[in-house]
N, C-alpha and C positions, 0 to 999 in steps of 0.2 A: 766522174772519178778523175779523169785526166786534169780537169780544171782544178780540182782540189789538190792534187799532187803538185801541179805547177805553182799553185798559190803557196803551198807548204814549203816548196823549194825557194820561194821568194821571187818567182818570175810572174809578176802581176799581169804583164802584157799577154803572155801566153795563156795564163789562167783565164783572163777575160775573153780571149779568142775562143778557147775551147768551150767556155760557158755559152757564148753566143752561138756557136755551132750546135751545141746540145739543144738550146732553145729553138733554133731553126728546125732541126730534125724532129724534135718533139711536136712542134706545130704542124709540120708536114704529115707526120703519122696520124695525128688527129683528123686533119682535113681529108686525107686519103682513105682511112680505114673506119673512123668512127661514124656511126649513123645515130643521130640524136633521137629520131623517131622510134627506132627499134631498140635503142639502148644497147647496141652491140658493135664490136669491131669485126668487120668482115674482111676476109681475104680479098685481094684485088686480082681480077683476071686480066692479064695483059693482052689477051686476044680480043676480048670484047670491050676492054677499057671500062669495066664496071665492076662493082662489088659482087662477089659470090655470096648470095643470100642463103647460105646453108650453114648449119651448125658444124663447127670444127672446134676441137679442144684448144686450138691456137687462139681462139677468140678472146680468151682471158689473159693471154700473155702480156698485153700492155699494162695490166694491173701490177705485174711483178717486175717490170723493167723500167718503171719510172716514167711512163708515158701519160700518166694522169696528173695534170697540173691543177693548180688552184688552191683555194683554202680548203680546210677540212670538210666543209659542207659540200663543196663541189666534188671532191674526191668521193665522199660518202654517197652522193647522189649517183655518180657514175657506177660505183660498185653495186649499189642497189639495183640500178637499171640492168646491168649485165647479169646479175644473179636472178632477177625476175625473168629475163629472157631465157636463161638456161633452165630455170624451173619449168617454164612453159613448154619449151621445145625438146629438151633432152628425153623426157619419158616417151614422147611420140617417136623420136628418131631412133632410139636404141632398139626398137622392135622392128624397124624397117630393115630390109635386106639391101643395103647400099654399100658401095665401096667408098670408104672415107677418103681414100687417097685420090680419087678421081675428081677433076674439076669439070663443072658443066658450063 
């Protein structure tokens, strides 16, 4: 958004800078949180330095904040994978007595 605003204001250097920062952060988010095998974005536990492999509603947040890059097929593939993950695990987890706010 900042890149677009700077570009609209005629500041191409700042626009390019913010676009590069966006691309860098987007790439880091995918590397840190996305698990290709499971088809899910996991939270990251700073104590264990590993992904929390539990279902959280936040797992789908990257879909809505522009963290899925690529062509339409790549985006569609990631959306399908995360929805498949949710379909498999949510029915099981909603009946368990767990505290969603606790990290293991």
